[in-house]
C-alpha positions as CSV (number, residue, x, y, z in Angstrom):
1,X,39.9,45.9,-15.2
2,X,41.2,44.0,-17.7
3,X,42.5,41.0,-15.4
4,X,38.8,41.0,-13.9
5,X,37.3,41.0,-17.3
6,X,39.0,38.1,-18.5
7,X,37.8,36.2,-15.6
8,X,34.5,37.0,-15.9
9,X,34.8,36.1,-19.5
10,X,35.9,32.6,-18.9
11,X,33.3,32.0,-15.6
12,X,30.7,32.9,-18.7
13,X,32.6,30.7,-20.9
14,X,33.2,27.7,-18.5
15,X,29.4,28.1,-17.5
16,X,28.1,27.9,-21.6
17,X,30.0,25.4,-22.0
18,X,29.0,23.1,-19.2
19,X,25.8,23.9,-20.2
20,X,25.8,22.9,-24.3
21,X,27.5,19.7,-22.8
22,X,25.0,18.7,-20.7
23,X,22.1,20.1,-23.5
24,X,24.4,17.5,-25.9
25,X,24.4,14.6,-23.6
26,X,20.5,14.9,-23.1
27,X,19.9,15.3,-26.6
28,X,22.1,12.2,-27.2
29,X,20.4,9.9,-24.8
30,X,17.0,11.2,-26.1
31,X,17.9,10.3,-29.7
32,X,19.6,7.3,-28.9
33,X,16.2,5.8,-27.9
34,X,15.2,5.7,-31.4
35,X,18.7,5.4,-33.0
36,X,19.2,1.6,-31.2
37,X,15.3,1.1,-32.4
38,X,16.3,1.7,-36.0
39,X,19.7,-0.2,-35.5
40,X,18.0,-3.1,-34.0
41,X,15.6,-3.4,-36.9
42,X,18.0,-2.7,-39.3
43,X,19.9,-6.0,-38.1
44,X,16.7,-7.6,-38.3
45,X,16.4,-6.9,-41.7
46,X,19.8,-8.3,-42.4
47,X,18.9,-11.0,-41.0
48,X,16.2,-12.0,-43.1
49,X,18.1,-11.1,-45.9
50,X,20.5,-13.8,-44.8
51,X,17.9,-16.5,-44.4
52,X,17.1,-15.9,-47.9
53,X,20.1,-15.7,-49.5
54,X,21.0,-19.3,-47.8
55,X,17.7,-20.7,-49.0
56,X,18.3,-19.3,-53.0
57,X,21.9,-20.6,-52.3
58,X,21.0,-24.2,-51.2
59,X,18.6,-24.0,-54.2
60,X,21.3,-23.4,-56.6
61,X,23.6,-25.9,-55.4
62,X,21.1,-28.7,-54.2
63,X,21.1,-31.5,-56.6
64,X,18.2,-33.2,-55.6
65,X,16.3,-30.1,-56.4
66,X,17.5,-29.3,-59.6
67,X,15.8,-32.5,-60.8
68,X,12.7,-31.7,-59.0
69,X,12.5,-27.8,-59.7
70,X,13.7,-26.0,-63.1
71,X,15.8,-23.2,-63.1
72,X,13.3,-20.0,-63.6
73,X,11.6,-17.4,-61.3
74,X,8.6,-19.0,-61.3
75,X,9.9,-22.3,-59.5
76,X,12.0,-20.2,-56.9
77,X,8.8,-19.6,-55.2
78,X,7.9,-22.7,-55.1
79,X,11.0,-23.8,-53.4
80,X,11.2,-21.0,-51.3
81,X,7.4,-22.4,-50.2
82,X,8.7,-26.1,-49.7
83,X,11.9,-24.9,-47.9
84,X,9.3,-22.9,-45.3
85,X,7.1,-25.9,-45.0
86,X,10.1,-28.3,-44.3
87,X,11.1,-25.6,-41.6
88,X,7.8,-25.4,-40.3
89,X,7.1,-29.5,-39.6
90,X,10.7,-29.5,-37.6
91,X,9.4,-26.6,-35.6
92,X,6.1,-28.7,-34.9
93,X,8.5,-31.8,-33.7
94,X,10.2,-29.7,-31.4
95,X,7.4,-28.4,-30.0
96,X,5.4,-31.7,-29.7
97,X,8.6,-33.0,-27.9
98,X,8.7,-30.2,-25.4
99,X,5.1,-30.4,-24.9
100,X,5.8,-34.1,-23.9
101,X,8.6,-33.4,-21.5
102,X,6.3,-30.5,-19.8
103,X,3.3,-33.3,-19.0
104,X,5.9,-35.5,-17.7
105,X,6.6,-33.6,-14.9
106,X,4.3,-34.6,-11.8
107,X,2.8,-31.8,-10.0
108,X,2.4,-32.3,-5.8
109,X,-0.9,-31.7,-4.7
110,X,-1.7,-30.5,-1.2
111,X,-4.5,-32.2,0.6
112,X,-7.4,-30.5,2.4
113,X,-6.7,-29.6,6.3
114,X,-8.7,-31.6,8.9
115,X,-12.3,-29.6,8.9
116,X,-11.6,-28.0,12.6
117,X,-9.2,-26.0,11.2
118,X,-11.3,-24.0,9.0
119,X,-10.5,-21.1,10.8
120,X,-7.0,-21.4,11.4
121,X,-5.1,-17.9,10.9
122,X,-1.0,-19.1,10.3
123,X,1.4,-17.0,12.5
124,X,-2.0,-15.8,14.5
125,X,-2.7,-19.2,16.2
126,X,-2.4,-18.5,20.1
127,X,-3.0,-22.0,20.7
128,X,0.3,-22.9,19.3
129,X,2.0,-20.1,20.9
130,X,1.0,-21.6,24.4
131,X,2.2,-24.9,23.1
132,X,5.4,-23.4,22.2
133,X,5.7,-21.8,25.2
134,X,6.5,-18.5,24.0
135,X,8.0,-15.7,26.6
136,X,5.3,-13.5,25.4
137,X,4.5,-10.0,27.5
138,X,0.6,-10.1,27.6
139,X,0.2,-6.8,29.3
140,X,1.7,-5.2,26.0
141,X,-0.6,-7.4,23.9
142,X,2.8,-9.2,22.3
143,X,0.6,-12.4,22.1
144,X,-1.8,-10.4,19.5
145,X,1.2,-10.1,17.0
146,X,2.5,-12.3,14.5
147,X,4.3,-15.1,15.7
148,X,4.9,-17.6,12.8
149,X,5.7,-21.5,13.8
150,X,9.2,-23.3,13.1
151,X,9.5,-25.1,9.9
152,X,8.9,-28.6,11.9
153,X,5.2,-27.2,12.6
154,X,3.8,-25.5,10.0
155,X,1.1,-27.6,8.0
156,X,1.3,-28.0,4.0
157,X,-2.4,-28.7,3.5
158,X,-5.3,-26.4,2.3
159,X,-7.9,-24.6,4.9
160,X,-11.1,-26.2,4.3
161,X,-14.3,-23.4,4.3
162,X,-17.0,-24.0,7.0
163,X,-19.4,-26.4,6.6
164,X,-22.2,-25.2,4.2
165,X,-20.2,-22.3,2.6
166,X,-22.1,-20.3,0.3
167,X,-21.1,-18.0,-2.4
168,X,-20.4,-14.6,-0.8
169,X,-23.4,-11.9,-1.1
170,X,-21.8,-9.1,-3.6
171,X,-20.7,-5.7,-3.1
172,X,-22.5,-3.4,-2.2
173,X,-25.4,-5.5,-0.8
174,X,-22.7,-7.2,1.4
175,X,-22.3,-4.1,3.6
176,X,-25.5,-4.9,5.3
177,X,-26.0,-8.8,5.1
178,X,-23.5,-11.8,4.8
179,X,-24.6,-15.5,5.2
180,X,-24.4,-17.1,8.7
181,X,-22.9,-20.1,7.2
182,X,-19.6,-18.3,5.9
183,X,-19.0,-16.9,9.5
184,X,-20.8,-19.2,12.2
185,X,-20.7,-16.9,14.8
186,X,-23.1,-15.3,16.7
187,X,-20.9,-14.5,19.9
188,X,-20.9,-10.6,18.5
189,X,-24.6,-10.6,18.1
190,X,-25.4,-11.2,21.5
191,X,-22.3,-9.3,23.0
192,X,-23.3,-6.5,21.0
193,X,-26.9,-6.6,20.6
194,X,-27.4,-2.9,22.2
195,X,-25.0,-1.5,20.4
196,X,-26.4,-2.7,17.0
197,X,-23.0,-4.1,15.8
198,X,-25.1,-7.2,13.7
199,X,-28.5,-9.1,14.0
200,X,-28.9,-12.5,13.1
201,X,-32.4,-12.9,11.1
202,X,-32.8,-16.6,9.9
203,X,-30.1,-17.7,7.3
204,X,-28.1,-14.1,7.0
205,X,-26.1,-11.8,9.3
206,X,-27.3,-8.0,8.9
207,X,-25.4,-5.0,9.7
208,X,-27.3,-2.0,11.0
209,X,-24.1,0.3,11.1
210,X,-24.2,0.6,15.1
211,X,-21.0,0.7,16.4
212,X,-19.7,1.0,20.6
213,X,-19.8,4.9,20.2
214,X,-22.1,5.3,17.1
215,X,-25.4,3.2,18.2
216,X,-27.7,5.4,15.8
217,X,-25.1,4.3,13.2
218,X,-22.2,5.1,11.5
219,X,-23.2,7.0,8.7
220,X,-24.7,10.1,11.5
221,X,-21.6,9.6,13.4
222,X,-19.7,10.6,10.2
223,X,-21.4,13.1,9.7
224,X,-21.0,14.6,13.0
225,X,-17.0,14.6,12.2
226,X,-17.7,16.8,9.5
227,X,-19.7,19.1,11.0
228,X,-17.1,19.5,13.9
229,X,-14.7,20.5,11.6
230,X,-16.7,22.8,9.6
231,X,-16.4,21.0,6.2
232,X,-18.9,22.0,4.0
233,X,-22.3,20.4,4.2
234,X,-20.0,17.9,6.7
235,X,-18.7,16.0,4.1
236,X,-16.0,14.4,5.9
237,X,-14.0,14.0,2.9
238,X,-13.5,17.6,2.6
239,X,-13.2,18.1,-1.2
240,X,-10.8,15.0,-1.4
241,X,-8.7,16.4,1.4
242,X,-9.6,13.2,3.4
243,X,-8.8,10.3,1.2
244,X,-7.1,7.6,3.9
245,X,-8.4,6.7,7.2
246,X,-7.0,3.9,9.3
247,X,-9.5,2.7,12.2
248,X,-8.1,1.2,14.9
249,X,-10.2,-1.1,17.2
250,X,-12.6,-1.2,14.3
251,X,-15.1,-4.1,15.2
252,X,-16.8,-5.2,12.7
253,X,-15.9,-2.3,10.5
254,X,-19.0,-0.5,10.1
255,X,-16.9,3.2,10.2
256,X,-14.7,1.9,7.1
257,X,-18.2,0.5,5.1
258,X,-19.9,3.9,5.6
259,X,-16.9,6.0,4.3
260,X,-16.8,4.2,1.0
261,X,-19.7,6.4,-0.4
262,X,-17.3,9.4,0.3
263,X,-14.4,8.2,-1.8
264,X,-12.8,7.6,1.3
265,X,-10.7,4.5,1.8
266,X,-10.3,3.1,5.3
267,X,-8.0,0.5,6.7
268,X,-9.8,-1.3,9.7
269,X,-7.5,-3.5,12.4
270,X,-8.3,-4.8,15.1
271,X,-6.8,-8.1,17.1
272,X,-8.5,-11.6,17.7
273,X,-9.8,-10.7,20.9
274,X,-12.4,-11.2,23.4
275,X,-14.2,-10.0,20.4
276,X,-13.4,-12.6,18.2
277,X,-14.2,-12.7,13.9
278,X,-14.7,-9.2,14.2
279,X,-12.3,-9.0,11.2
280,X,-13.6,-12.3,9.6
281,X,-17.1,-10.5,9.2
282,X,-15.5,-7.2,8.1
283,X,-13.7,-9.1,5.4
284,X,-17.3,-11.1,4.3
285,X,-18.7,-7.9,4.0
286,X,-15.8,-7.0,1.6
287,X,-14.7,-4.5,3.7
288,X,-10.1,-3.3,3.6
289,X,-9.3,-5.2,7.2
290,X,-6.8,-6.8,8.5
291,X,-5.8,-8.5,11.9
292,X,-3.7,-5.9,13.7
293,X,-2.9,-4.4,17.2
294,X,-1.0,-1.8,18.5
295,X,1.5,-3.5,20.6
296,X,5.9,-3.8,20.1
297,X,5.9,-3.8,16.4
298,X,5.0,-1.2,13.9
299,X,2.2,-1.1,11.3
300,X,2.9,-2.1,8.0
301,X,2.5,0.7,6.4
302,X,5.2,4.0,5.6
303,X,5.2,7.0,6.9
304,X,2.4,9.4,6.6
305,X,0.2,7.3,5.0
306,X,-2.9,8.3,6.2
307,X,-4.8,11.3,6.3
308,X,-6.9,10.3,9.7
309,X,-6.3,8.0,12.4
310,X,-9.9,6.7,14.2
311,X,-10.3,5.3,17.7
312,X,-13.8,4.8,19.1
313,X,-14.0,3.2,22.3
314,X,-10.5,1.2,20.9
315,X,-9.7,0.9,24.7
316,X,-6.0,1.7,24.2
317,X,-4.0,2.8,26.8
318,X,-2.1,5.8,24.9
319,X,0.2,6.8,27.4
320,X,2.2,3.8,28.3
321,X,5.8,3.1,27.5
322,X,6.6,7.2,26.9
323,X,3.6,7.6,24.4
324,X,5.1,5.2,21.9
325,X,1.8,3.8,20.7
326,X,0.7,7.6,19.9
327,X,4.1,8.3,18.1
328,X,3.2,5.4,16.1
329,X,0.0,7.1,15.1
330,X,2.2,10.2,14.9
331,X,4.5,8.3,12.0
332,X,1.2,6.9,9.7
333,X,-0.1,10.6,9.6
334,X,0.6,13.0,7.0
335,X,1.9,16.6,7.8
336,X,-1.9,18.1,9.4
337,X,-3.0,14.9,9.5
338,X,-6.2,14.4,12.2
339,X,-6.6,11.8,15.3
340,X,-10.2,11.2,16.1
341,X,-10.7,10.1,19.7
342,X,-13.8,9.2,21.3
343,X,-13.5,7.7,24.5
344,X,-14.7,9.1,28.3
345,X,-11.8,10.7,29.2
346,X,-12.8,13.6,26.4
347,X,-15.9,14.2,28.2
348,X,-16.4,12.9,31.6
349,X,-15.4,15.1,34.7
350,X,-14.4,12.1,37.3
351,X,-10.9,12.2,38.8
352,X,-9.8,9.3,36.8
353,X,-10.6,10.5,33.3
354,X,-9.7,14.0,34.5
355,X,-6.0,12.8,35.0
356,X,-6.0,10.9,32.1
357,X,-7.2,14.1,30.2
358,X,-4.8,16.3,31.4
359,X,-1.8,13.5,30.5
360,X,-2.7,13.1,26.7
361,X,-3.1,17.1,26.8
362,X,0.3,17.1,27.8
363,X,1.3,14.2,25.6
364,X,0.3,15.7,22.3
365,X,1.7,19.1,23.5
366,X,4.6,17.9,23.3
367,X,4.6,16.2,19.9
368,X,3.5,19.5,18.5
369,X,-0.3,18.2,17.7
370,X,-2.9,20.7,18.2
371,X,-6.6,20.4,19.1
372,X,-8.8,21.1,15.7
373,X,-11.9,20.2,17.3
374,X,-13.9,19.0,20.5
375,X,-17.4,18.2,21.2
376,X,-19.0,16.2,23.2
377,X,-17.7,12.9,23.6
378,X,-14.6,13.3,20.8
379,X,-11.6,15.7,20.5
380,X,-9.6,15.9,17.6
381,X,-6.2,16.8,17.2
382,X,-4.2,17.7,14.1
383,X,-0.5,17.2,13.7
384,X,1.8,19.5,12.9
385,X,2.4,20.9,9.2
386,X,5.9,22.1,9.7
387,X,9.1,22.0,11.9
388,X,8.7,25.5,13.5
389,X,6.9,23.7,16.4
390,X,9.7,21.0,17.0
391,X,12.4,23.3,16.7
392,X,11.3,25.8,19.5
393,X,10.8,22.5,22.2
394,X,13.3,22.7,25.0
395,X,16.6,21.2,24.7
396,X,16.3,17.4,25.9
397,X,12.3,17.5,25.0
398,X,10.6,14.1,25.4
399,X,9.4,12.6,23.2
400,X,12.5,13.2,21.2
401,X,12.7,13.4,17.3
402,X,13.9,9.9,15.9
403,X,17.7,9.5,14.5
404,X,18.4,10.6,11.0
405,X,19.6,6.8,10.4
406,X,16.0,5.9,11.6
407,X,13.5,5.2,8.1
408,X,10.3,5.7,9.0
409,X,8.8,3.9,5.8
410,X,10.2,0.8,7.3
411,X,8.0,-0.9,8.8
412,X,7.8,-4.8,8.2
413,X,8.6,-7.0,11.6
414,X,10.1,-3.5,13.4
415,X,9.8,-2.4,16.6
416,X,8.2,0.7,17.6
417,X,10.1,3.6,18.8
418,X,9.4,6.5,21.6
419,X,10.4,9.1,19.1
420,X,8.6,11.7,16.7
421,X,9.7,10.1,12.9
422,X,11.8,12.5,11.0
423,X,11.8,15.8,10.1
424,X,9.3,17.1,7.7
425,X,11.4,19.6,5.8
426,X,14.0,16.9,5.0
427,X,11.9,15.2,3.2
428,X,10.4,18.2,1.6
429,X,13.7,19.9,0.5
430,X,14.8,17.0,-1.5
431,X,11.3,17.2,-3.4
432,X,12.1,20.8,-4.2
433,X,15.5,20.0,-5.3
434,X,14.6,17.7,-7.5
435,X,11.7,19.6,-8.7
436,X,14.3,22.3,-9.4
437,X,16.7,20.3,-11.5
438,X,13.6,19.3,-13.8
439,X,12.5,22.9,-14.3
440,X,15.9,23.9,-15.4
441,X,16.4,21.0,-17.4
442,X,12.9,21.3,-19.2
443,X,14.0,25.2,-19.7
444,X,17.1,24.3,-21.3
445,X,15.8,21.7,-23.4
446,X,12.7,23.6,-24.8
447,X,15.5,25.6,-26.5
448,X,16.0,22.7,-28.7
449,X,13.4,20.2,-28.6
450,X,9.6,20.4,-28.8
451,X,7.7,21.4,-25.7
452,X,5.0,19.1,-25.9
453,X,7.7,16.4,-26.5
454,X,9.8,17.7,-23.7
455,X,6.3,17.4,-20.5
456,X,5.5,14.0,-22.0
457,X,8.8,12.7,-21.7
458,X,10.9,14.4,-18.9
459,X,7.8,16.4,-16.8
460,X,5.8,13.1,-16.9
461,X,8.1,10.6,-15.5
462,X,9.4,12.7,-12.8
463,X,5.6,14.2,-11.9
């Protein structure tokens, strides 16, 4: 019993000692910042005092200055002013010399490109791709991805604006109309006239808010999605639970435009395909959008960036290559994120669409997605919240879970992978461990420091 008690006492002593040393180290780090600033302040004062002593020494030893000034207290201040004026004069001369040296540097100017290049998009020039004879897989939409030219084919000139370019109409008026001269194209107005994408009126282009799937307006369509999900008052934001949206195949981005009043920020993407200039119109309207395509490379966003992904008649084959495109959407959705798909297979009963629907249902089931709502021409799936479904899948299930070495946040110019990106609990467990460590450290420091100071400097930095 004595030996056991001694062992327990040693353990308690070792634990207490480690706790005290850790606390002392943190306190030293905490107060070291103030000591460092104090030492720095003292050194600055010492430097100033040394400079003053040097000037006084020069005053006492200067032969010529003794003739100009008598050695009394009143003249000391006068002499110090004289010395300061001399120093300032030297500094001004040095500054003027440096200024003249800078002015001598010649700035290279870039000429303006030819007016025919006013709509050139760097690294997305399909004409150049053809000229360079790049071997791109058209069936995989690889020709819509970025392909930058070699250095000798790059242009070092400024892209000119279109003719008769005007200052863009400011937001929020730009949501509904833009200057036609800024985007001088009317193809979409004629091609999509029955779907109310856009209408040309005089020198402006108007946007009624329609789309391929929502002819009556994006606002009514957005409200219908909220009602499908049984959110209060049909508000798709659901009191801030949905804040970021990825709109794939966005057209002129009217869906994203009508999400902004709900405090939902949408990133609208579409390729420079037969619906050319659609992104140009979206940007002119002031809506966050970019040229992008689900093809062979990951979209340039980290994992779990979006609360909802949307595809309305986007004409994407989600079943190709073992569902690799839908797995990219899975990578970008947060746990419990939603994917809204409005497409004929969701409601038509002909043989072809029924087969597509069955195969899609099987794919999302193996990805551990579940149906959140289905009504009319739209279905909304929800991504898994935990690992329970992944762990319950049979061995060698497809699509597989990505290797632990795969970084789901790495996205720039990297190929897509036909696998489920990462295990959710592995990320959350690390967060919980860090949280626990922070709480323990805070509890220890509260014994020695003021609670408000600890919350401000410790929890504030971590949370």
